[in-house]
N, C-alpha and C positions, 0 to 999 in steps of 0.2 A: 475501527471495529464495529461489528454488528451485534445488536442485542440478541441473546439466545432466543427470546421470544420470536423475533423476526426470522431467525435461522430455521426454526420450527415451522413457522407459516410458509416460508419459502420452500422447504422440503415438502410439506404436504401439498401445496400448490403445485409444484413441479411434478410430483407423482401423479397427481389428478390429471394434469394437462398432458405430460409427457412420459408417464411410466418411469422406467429405470433411468433412460437417458434425461428425462426431466428432473429427476432426483439429484443427478450429477451437475447438471448445469444450473440448478435452481440457486444454489448458494453464491457462486461467483456472479451470477447475474443480478442477484439481490444487492451484493456489494457495489457492483458498478452503478446501479441505480441509486444507491444511497450516497455514493461519492458524487454523482453527477447533481442530485438534488442539494447536498451540502455545498457543492461549488456554486450553484445557483443562489443559494440562500446567502452565502457569504460574499457574493459579488466577484467571485473568481479568486479572492484571497485565501491564503491558507494560513492558519495559526501554527506557527513552527517552521520548521524547514529552513532555519537560518543557514546561510552559506557564508563561510569566512573566506576571504580571497586576499592573499597577501599582495601588497603592491609591489613588492620587490622581493626576490628570492636570493639567498646566499648559498654557495655551496658548502656542504658539510666538510668539516676539518678532517683532514686525513690522519690516520694513525698508523704507525709502522706495524707491519704484520709480525707474527711470532718468527723468531730466527731459530734455525736448527742447528 
């Protein structure tokens, strides 16, 4: 998440540099830059994003369907 202050700065900067198109592109570009800097700061590690993988899967038990 991007701090609202930085969203405001990104919108103002985007408007100054690129007009309406700059406003539209500014916030996504700011998020990409923030995430890249966070990735560099953390050495490429993310905090969270835990993935659980089952070593073996079992089929679901079958239940009889409704009879008419």
